[in-house]
RODO-2510 file (C-alpha; in nm, 4 decimals, decimal comma):
residues 222
     n   res          X          Y          Z
     1     x    10,0523    14,1441     7,0096
     2     x    10,0581    14,5103     7,1101
     3     x     9,8174    14,7680     6,9622
     4     x     9,9204    15,1303     7,0080
     5     x     9,7821    15,4589     6,8746
     6     x    10,0207    15,5776     6,6028
     7     x    10,1142    15,9107     6,7585
     8     x    10,1607    15,7582     7,1056
     9     x    10,3640    15,4419     7,0390
    10     x    10,7003    15,5879     7,1459
    11     x    10,5671    15,7182     7,4772
    12     x    10,3613    15,4056     7,5472
    13     x    10,6305    15,1494     7,4713
    14     x    10,9027    15,3675     7,6202
    15     x    10,7248    15,3902     7,9555
    16     x    10,6899    15,0101     7,9542
    17     x    11,0583    14,9593     7,8708
    18     x    10,9722    14,7947     7,5379
    19     x    11,0947    15,0557     7,2912
    20     x    11,4208    14,8749     7,2094
    21     x    11,2329    14,5532     7,1383
    22     x    11,0415    14,7256     6,8604
    23     x    11,3414    14,6994     6,6271
    24     x    11,3253    14,3190     6,6493
    25     x    10,9611    14,2715     6,5498
    26     x    10,7473    14,3469     6,2471
    27     x    10,5190    14,6472     6,2603
    28     x    10,1858    14,6734     6,0824
    29     x    10,0321    15,0146     6,0281
    30     x     9,6533    15,0206     6,0099
    31     x     9,4946    15,2535     5,7579
    32     x     9,3203    15,5681     5,8780
    33     x     8,9462    15,5231     5,9427
    34     x     8,7207    15,5529     5,6403
    35     x     8,4025    15,7616     5,6369
    36     x     8,1759    15,4787     5,7542
    37     x     8,4205    15,3835     6,0270
    38     x     8,4447    15,7434     6,1450
    39     x     8,0689    15,7514     6,1786
    40     x     8,0808    15,4411     6,3985
    41     x     8,3613    15,5965     6,6057
    42     x     8,1338    15,8950     6,6730
    43     x     7,8002    15,7190     6,7137
    44     x     7,8745    15,3967     6,9029
    45     x     8,0422    15,5503     7,2133
    46     x     7,7626    15,8091     7,2296
    47     x     7,5002    15,5352     7,2089
    48     x     7,6703    15,3350     7,4844
    49     x     7,6822    15,6468     7,7030
    50     x     7,3121    15,7109     7,6406
    51     x     7,3783    16,0307     7,4465
    52     x     7,1707    16,1461     7,1493
    53     x     7,2753    16,3794     6,8668
    54     x     7,0082    16,6398     6,7979
    55     x     6,8331    16,6539     6,4623
    56     x     6,8457    16,9974     6,3026
    57     x     6,9754    17,1954     6,0069
    58     x     7,3269    17,2728     5,8886
    59     x     7,4461    17,6189     5,7769
    60     x     7,2913    17,5641     5,4340
    61     x     6,9529    17,4855     5,5880
    62     x     6,9661    17,1150     5,5066
    63     x     6,8114    16,8784     5,7601
    64     x     7,0828    16,6688     5,9247
    65     x     7,1755    16,5035     6,2507
    66     x     7,4445    16,6835     6,4507
    67     x     7,6908    16,3956     6,4202
    68     x     7,6788    16,4245     6,0396
    69     x     7,7391    16,8005     6,0620
    70     x     8,0453    16,7339     6,2784
    71     x     8,1822    16,4824     6,0275
    72     x     8,1148    16,7255     5,7410
    73     x     8,3051    16,9999     5,9256
    74     x     8,5909    16,7603     5,9945
    75     x     8,6173    16,6667     5,6272
    76     x     8,6740    17,0302     5,5340
    77     x     8,9831    17,0524     5,7553
    78     x     9,3351    16,9929     5,6255
    79     x     9,4971    16,6656     5,7372
    80     x     9,1573    16,5243     5,8372
    81     x     9,2479    16,2009     5,6564
    82     x     9,5779    16,1569     5,8404
    83     x     9,4685    16,2729     6,1848
    84     x     9,0900    16,2523     6,2289
    85     x     9,0762    16,0893     6,5707
    86     x     9,2546    16,3563     6,7815
    87     x     9,0430    16,6243     6,6145
    88     x     8,7199    16,4367     6,6865
    89     x     8,8299    16,3575     7,0401
    90     x     8,8779    16,7243     7,1274
    91     x     8,5571    16,8444     6,9617
    92     x     8,3338    16,5709     7,1043
    93     x     8,4754    16,6122     7,4553
    94     x     8,3901    16,9836     7,4514
    95     x     8,0449    16,9088     7,3104
    96     x     7,9740    16,6561     7,5845
    97     x     8,0629    16,9163     7,8485
    98     x     7,7746    17,1262     7,7107
    99     x     7,5137    16,8487     7,6868
   100     x     7,1546    16,9106     7,7957
   101     x     7,0552    16,5979     7,9831
   102     x     7,1464    16,3268     7,7367
   103     x     7,1126    16,5523     7,4291
   104     x     7,4078    16,6864     7,2279
   105     x     7,2671    17,0017     7,0721
   106     x     7,3250    17,2252     6,7716
   107     x     7,3169    17,5260     7,0051
   108     x     7,6071    17,3879     7,2089
   109     x     7,8043    17,2982     6,8970
   110     x     7,7613    17,6478     6,7554
   111     x     7,8413    17,8066     7,0914
   112     x     8,1779    17,6278     7,0983
   113     x     8,2439    17,7302     6,7371
   114     x     8,2437    17,3849     6,5826
   115     x     8,5443    17,1598     6,5340
   116     x     8,7800    17,4417     6,4331
   117     x     8,7199    17,6556     6,7412
   118     x     8,7297    17,3489     6,9656
   119     x     9,0823    17,2777     6,8441
   120     x     9,1825    17,6412     6,8900
   121     x     9,0534    17,6446     7,2472
   122     x     9,2362    17,3203     7,3184
   123     x     9,5574    17,4570     7,1681
   124     x     9,5343    17,7781     7,3709
   125     x     9,5091    17,5798     7,6939
   126     x     9,7981    17,3511     7,6025
   127     x    10,0273    17,6358     7,4976
   128     x     9,9392    17,8900     7,7681
   129     x    10,2533    17,8312     7,9734
   130     x    10,4701    17,8539     7,6613
   131     x    10,3480    18,1997     7,5612
   132     x    10,5638    18,3932     7,8070
   133     x    10,8531    18,6224     7,7154
   134     x    11,0964    18,3472     7,8162
   135     x    10,9248    18,0527     7,6450
   136     x    10,7792    18,2206     7,3346
   137     x    11,1037    18,1849     7,1308
   138     x    11,0960    17,8077     7,1915
   139     x    10,7329    17,7884     7,0827
   140     x    10,8078    17,9910     6,7702
   141     x    11,1036    17,7707     6,6759
   142     x    10,8901    17,4578     6,6943
   143     x    10,5808    17,5976     6,5268
   144     x    10,7642    17,7442     6,2303
   145     x    10,9153    17,4019     6,1659
   146     x    10,5647    17,2572     6,1504
   147     x    10,4294    17,4807     5,8742
   148     x    10,5187    17,5613     5,5171
   149     x    10,3655    17,7234     5,2088
   150     x    10,1963    17,5111     4,9453
   151     x    10,2138    17,5918     4,5701
   152     x     9,9251    17,8391     4,6173
   153     x    10,1264    18,0103     4,8941
   154     x     9,8819    17,9020     5,1642
   155     x    10,0093    17,8065     5,5087
   156     x     9,9832    17,4286     5,5521
   157     x    10,1264    17,1848     5,8024
   158     x    10,4688    17,0340     5,7401
   159     x    10,6127    16,6985     5,8420
   160     x    10,9156    16,7916     6,0536
   161     x    11,1912    16,5297     6,0914
   162     x    11,2134    16,4090     6,4491
   163     x    11,5898    16,4660     6,4550
   164     x    11,5348    16,8293     6,3593
   165     x    11,3191    16,8835     6,6674
   166     x    11,5088    16,6690     6,9149
   167     x    11,8416    16,8355     6,8329
   168     x    11,7130    17,1344     7,0320
   169     x    11,6642    17,0414     7,4006
   170     x    11,4053    17,3144     7,4587
   171     x    11,2030    17,2168     7,1533
   172     x    11,2203    16,8533     7,2626
   173     x    11,0706    16,9449     7,6011
   174     x    10,7870    17,1276     7,4256
   175     x    10,7362    16,8343     7,1891
   176     x    10,7017    16,5962     7,4859
   177     x    10,4442    16,8301     7,6372
   178     x    10,2386    16,8481     7,3175
   179     x    10,2334    16,4731     7,2472
   180     x    10,1064    16,3954     7,5996
   181     x     9,7684    16,2129     7,5977
   182     x     9,5793    16,5054     7,7491
   183     x     9,6877    16,7344     7,4626
   184     x     9,7890    16,5266     7,1575
   185     x     9,8641    16,8389     6,9563
   186     x    10,1518    16,6722     6,7758
   187     x    10,0783    16,3676     6,5642
   188     x    10,3580    16,1126     6,5291
   189     x    10,4421    15,9740     6,1862
   190     x    10,6560    15,6667     6,1302
   191     x    10,7346    15,4569     5,8247
   192     x    11,0376    15,2915     5,6752
   193     x    11,1771    15,6104     5,5245
   194     x    11,1121    15,8824     5,7794
   195     x    11,0285    15,9507     6,1413
   196     x    10,8789    16,2809     6,2347
   197     x    10,5974    16,4675     6,3994
   198     x    10,3269    16,6811     6,2444
   199     x    10,0788    16,9052     6,4140
   200     x     9,7036    16,8787     6,4035
   201     x     9,5890    17,1528     6,1634
   202     x     9,4570    17,3984     6,4212
   203     x     9,7713    17,3840     6,6351
   204     x    10,0719    17,5227     6,4570
   205     x     9,8706    17,6905     6,1813
   206     x     9,6543    17,8849     6,4255
   207     x     9,9453    18,0080     6,6367
   208     x    10,1634    18,0925     6,3367
   209     x     9,8804    18,2879     6,1738
   210     x     9,8929    18,5462     6,4525
   211     x    10,2171    18,6749     6,3000
   212     x    10,0817    18,6937     5,9446
   213     x     9,9097    18,9862     5,7693
   214     x     9,5302    18,9832     5,7990
   215     x     9,4968    18,8900     5,4313
   216     x     9,6818    18,5617     5,4921
   217     x     9,5244    18,4458     5,8167
   218     x     9,2230    18,2732     5,6617
   219     x     9,4346    18,0344     5,4590
   220     x     9,6458    17,9593     5,7638
   221     x     9,3536    17,8445     5,9738
   222     x     9,1360    17,6359     5,7444
***
């Protein structure tokens, strides 16, 4: 039995020389974590590391623990159901870097701008080398394949067929960079009918929004 994170199975099995064998075995996809399971994913590692989430108040003045505020913020993001773990991973890692002793504080969380700004900061670092005059066209080609307009004309993330991306050698190189474990800005999707890659909400939507009129940027980044 092999257990692999959904968006990393190609890279993991490929590096072990097992990718071809996947066609000969049955695959079982586990459902995305539910709310109670997400809470455990946040709380248990922190408890084992001796970290404590501060008690305080959310933006509405309601008394809450910081971990609940983080989960509430996550729930308001698009695609949080399909891709909660990479989003949490990035936000919690940045929060831990700002800990005070063993305390994870509201002040640190607000300083980093919450989950949304944590993802933006992460995306900026991952895409820095691709925002040059030479590489920007490649970045644009990939990102505009990862967004679309919904019926309300808001910018939302799009599932892009893998073949569509890998047909372009330069886009494929960028895709490989973005799915790497240290970035995980592209989320793999695989089922019986389609194989593709979709971006975490604050990746393609944030970058693409820079080219939109000011009136449209809010819908592109929430």
